[in-house]
C-alpha positions, 0 to 999 in steps of 0.5 A: 521505532527501530526494532521489535523483539530484536526484529528491524521494524520496517521488516515487521511493518512493512508486511502490515502496511502492504497487506492493508494498503492491498486490501484498502484498494481492494473494498474502495474498488468493490464499494465504488463499483457494487452498492450492496458491498459498499453499504457493508464495507464503507467503514471499514475500507476508511479506517483501513485506509486511514491505518494505512496512512498512519503506519506508512510513516512509521515504515518509512521511518523503520525503513531509513533506520534500516538503510543506514545499517545494511550494506547498499545496493542497486536493488536496494537504492531502488527500493528507497526511490520506489518506498518513497513514493509510498506516502502518495500511495497512502493519500491517495487510498484515503482520497478513494475511501473519502470518495467512496463514503461521500457516494455511501452518506449523499445520494448522487444523480447517475455521471457524478456517481459513475464519475466519482467511482471512475475516480475510486478506481483509478486511485485504488488501481493506482495504489496497488499497482504502487504497492507491488512495485515498492514491495517487488523491489523490497524483495528484490533488495533483500532476497536477489542476490540470495535467489539469484546466487542459487542455481537453476535446478535447486543445488 
């Protein structure tokens, strides 16, 4: 998939992937530390993690297609390097969501439950941080020269 309605598919897919990834991370953290949230959102969290994992390779492939058609820059190379880590981010979110489902499905003694919650929070925070880095580098690659080329007073 290279374009959607004439727009590069990467530009559209990346927004879905980043928003769903961030939402998954937030829900996984909530489910890990708050049993009431876990009861309500565990299956949604698992579904969003799976959708993010499916969208990630599509987004990356569309990004490679787009990269072959635009002028390279240092910012674009940085974004490409960070974007290659997105598959690991998606896998971390799937693992976090599975661990939350395990917490929901099987009663665990307190210590293992706390350890699982700590792992889920660590995976989710790490995934969210990397999502922000990838997104920021993409915005810089796309808009950095436009924004830095404007004057500070908006003229």
